[in-house]
PyMOL commands that place a pseudoatom at each C-alpha (Angstrom):
pseudoatom trace, name=CA, resn=MET, resi=1, chain=A, elem=C, hetatm=0, pos=[137.360, -107.217, -0.890]
pseudoatom trace, name=CA, resn=LYS, resi=2, chain=A, elem=C, hetatm=0, pos=[139.103, -104.642, 1.091]
pseudoatom trace, name=CA, resn=GLY, resi=3, chain=A, elem=C, hetatm=0, pos=[138.597, -101.035, -0.011]
pseudoatom trace, name=CA, resn=VAL, resi=4, chain=A, elem=C, hetatm=0, pos=[135.437, -102.045, -2.715]
pseudoatom trace, name=CA, resn=LYS, resi=5, chain=A, elem=C, hetatm=0, pos=[132.079, -100.965, -1.883]
pseudoatom trace, name=CA, resn=TYR, resi=6, chain=A, elem=C, hetatm=0, pos=[129.094, -101.827, -3.625]
pseudoatom trace, name=CA, resn=VAL, resi=7, chain=A, elem=C, hetatm=0, pos=[125.894, -99.534, -3.976]
pseudoatom trace, name=CA, resn=LEU, resi=8, chain=A, elem=C, hetatm=0, pos=[122.595, -101.255, -4.075]
pseudoatom trace, name=CA, resn=ASP, resi=9, chain=A, elem=C, hetatm=0, pos=[119.607, -100.342, -5.557]
pseudoatom trace, name=CA, resn=ASP, resi=10, chain=A, elem=C, hetatm=0, pos=[115.965, -100.689, -4.388]
pseudoatom trace, name=CA, resn=ARG, resi=11, chain=A, elem=C, hetatm=0, pos=[116.012, -104.283, -5.542]
pseudoatom trace, name=CA, resn=GLY, resi=12, chain=A, elem=C, hetatm=0, pos=[119.506, -105.264, -3.880]
pseudoatom trace, name=CA, resn=GLU, resi=13, chain=A, elem=C, hetatm=0, pos=[121.172, -105.387, -7.144]
pseudoatom trace, name=CA, resn=VAL, resi=14, chain=A, elem=C, hetatm=0, pos=[124.629, -103.591, -7.369]
pseudoatom trace, name=CA, resn=ASP, resi=15, chain=A, elem=C, hetatm=0, pos=[124.036, -100.459, -9.156]
pseudoatom trace, name=CA, resn=ALA, resi=16, chain=A, elem=C, hetatm=0, pos=[127.516, -98.836, -8.381]
pseudoatom trace, name=CA, resn=VAL, resi=17, chain=A, elem=C, hetatm=0, pos=[130.838, -99.687, -7.076]
pseudoatom trace, name=CA, resn=ILE, resi=18, chain=A, elem=C, hetatm=0, pos=[132.962, -97.422, -4.831]
pseudoatom trace, name=CA, resn=ILE, resi=19, chain=A, elem=C, hetatm=0, pos=[137.067, -98.387, -5.005]
pseudoatom trace, name=CA, resn=ASP, resi=20, chain=A, elem=C, hetatm=0, pos=[139.412, -96.719, -2.605]
pseudoatom trace, name=CA, resn=VAL, resi=21, chain=A, elem=C, hetatm=0, pos=[141.913, -95.853, -5.345]
pseudoatom trace, name=CA, resn=LYS, resi=22, chain=A, elem=C, hetatm=0, pos=[144.444, -95.672, -2.344]
pseudoatom trace, name=CA, resn=LYS, resi=23, chain=A, elem=C, hetatm=0, pos=[144.158, -99.136, -2.180]
pseudoatom trace, name=CA, resn=HIS, resi=24, chain=A, elem=C, hetatm=0, pos=[143.497, -100.204, -5.558]
pseudoatom trace, name=CA, resn=ARG, resi=25, chain=A, elem=C, hetatm=0, pos=[145.291, -97.621, -7.837]
pseudoatom trace, name=CA, resn=LYS, resi=26, chain=A, elem=C, hetatm=0, pos=[146.408, -100.471, -10.211]
pseudoatom trace, name=CA, resn=LEU, resi=27, chain=A, elem=C, hetatm=0, pos=[143.139, -101.750, -10.477]
pseudoatom trace, name=CA, resn=TRP, resi=28, chain=A, elem=C, hetatm=0, pos=[141.422, -98.506, -11.205]
pseudoatom trace, name=CA, resn=GLU, resi=29, chain=A, elem=C, hetatm=0, pos=[144.021, -98.007, -14.047]
pseudoatom trace, name=CA, resn=ASP, resi=30, chain=A, elem=C, hetatm=0, pos=[143.237, -101.102, -15.559]
pseudoatom trace, name=CA, resn=ILE, resi=31, chain=A, elem=C, hetatm=0, pos=[139.410, -100.165, -15.390]
pseudoatom trace, name=CA, resn=LYS, resi=32, chain=A, elem=C, hetatm=0, pos=[139.801, -97.046, -16.930]
pseudoatom trace, name=CA, resn=ASP, resi=33, chain=A, elem=C, hetatm=0, pos=[142.121, -98.226, -19.972]
pseudoatom trace, name=CA, resn=ILE, resi=34, chain=A, elem=C, hetatm=0, pos=[139.376, -100.895, -20.483]
pseudoatom trace, name=CA, resn=LEU, resi=35, chain=A, elem=C, hetatm=0, pos=[136.488, -98.153, -20.430]
pseudoatom trace, name=CA, resn=VAL, resi=36, chain=A, elem=C, hetatm=0, pos=[138.890, -95.764, -22.947]
pseudoatom trace, name=CA, resn=ALA, resi=37, chain=A, elem=C, hetatm=0, pos=[139.516, -98.703, -25.107]
pseudoatom trace, name=CA, resn=ARG, resi=38, chain=A, elem=C, hetatm=0, pos=[135.565, -99.506, -25.486]
pseudoatom trace, name=CA, resn=GLU, resi=39, chain=A, elem=C, hetatm=0, pos=[134.960, -95.813, -26.206]
pseudoatom trace, name=CA, resn=ARG, resi=40, chain=A, elem=C, hetatm=0, pos=[137.557, -95.753, -29.066]
pseudoatom trace, name=CA, resn=ARG, resi=41, chain=A, elem=C, hetatm=0, pos=[137.066, -98.978, -30.537]
pseudoatom trace, name=CA, resn=LYS, resi=42, chain=A, elem=C, hetatm=0, pos=[134.993, -97.600, -33.211]
pseudoatom trace, name=CA, resn=GLU, resi=43, chain=A, elem=C, hetatm=0, pos=[137.133, -94.745, -33.895]
pseudoatom trace, name=CA, resn=THR, resi=44, chain=A, elem=C, hetatm=0, pos=[139.351, -94.495, -37.343]
pseudoatom trace, name=CA, resn=PRO, resi=45, chain=A, elem=C, hetatm=0, pos=[142.767, -95.715, -36.387]
pseudoatom trace, name=CA, resn=VAL, resi=46, chain=A, elem=C, hetatm=0, pos=[145.507, -93.176, -37.598]
pseudoatom trace, name=CA, resn=PRO, resi=47, chain=A, elem=C, hetatm=0, pos=[148.763, -94.530, -38.930]
pseudoatom trace, name=CA, resn=PHE, resi=48, chain=A, elem=C, hetatm=0, pos=[151.967, -93.480, -36.426]
pseudoatom trace, name=CA, resn=GLU, resi=49, chain=A, elem=C, hetatm=0, pos=[153.650, -91.888, -39.460]
pseudoatom trace, name=CA, resn=GLU, resi=50, chain=A, elem=C, hetatm=0, pos=[150.639, -89.525, -39.650]
pseudoatom trace, name=CA, resn=VAL, resi=51, chain=A, elem=C, hetatm=0, pos=[150.506, -88.721, -36.011]
pseudoatom trace, name=CA, resn=LYS, resi=52, chain=A, elem=C, hetatm=0, pos=[154.491, -87.592, -36.161]
pseudoatom trace, name=CA, resn=LYS, resi=53, chain=A, elem=C, hetatm=0, pos=[153.280, -85.423, -38.784]
pseudoatom trace, name=CA, resn=ARG, resi=54, chain=A, elem=C, hetatm=0, pos=[150.843, -83.740, -37.372]
pseudoatom trace, name=CA, resn=LEU, resi=55, chain=A, elem=C, hetatm=0, pos=[153.045, -83.190, -34.293]
pseudoatom trace, name=CA, resn=ARG, resi=56, chain=A, elem=C, hetatm=0, pos=[156.041, -82.058, -36.344]
pseudoatom trace, name=CA, resn=GLU, resi=57, chain=A, elem=C, hetatm=0, pos=[153.569, -79.257, -37.877]
pseudoatom trace, name=CA, resn=LYS, resi=58, chain=A, elem=C, hetatm=0, pos=[152.229, -78.119, -34.588]
pseudoatom trace, name=CA, resn=GLY, resi=59, chain=A, elem=C, hetatm=0, pos=[156.040, -77.575, -33.490]
pseudoatom trace, name=CA, resn=LYS, resi=60, chain=A, elem=C, hetatm=0, pos=[155.811, -80.619, -30.956]
pseudoatom trace, name=CA, resn=LEU, resi=61, chain=A, elem=C, hetatm=0, pos=[158.343, -82.722, -32.281]
pseudoatom trace, name=CA, resn=PRO, resi=62, chain=A, elem=C, hetatm=0, pos=[161.495, -81.910, -34.109]
for i in range(1, 62): cmd.bond("trace and resi %d" % i, "trace and resi %d" % (i + 1))
show_as sticks, trace
zoom trace
């Protein structure tokens, strides 16, 4: 795949991937979204009404 390079470790196994963001911006955004979702999986969800209330209290919503 053009614009994607693999970094190998001493055993020849893939250790990292370098992605040309100019060529694959959408792919990178998808990967980033997946990583953020995984990190947040264990967080307690906040109801939308509570979010709106907090934003109003901070003056960020009318």
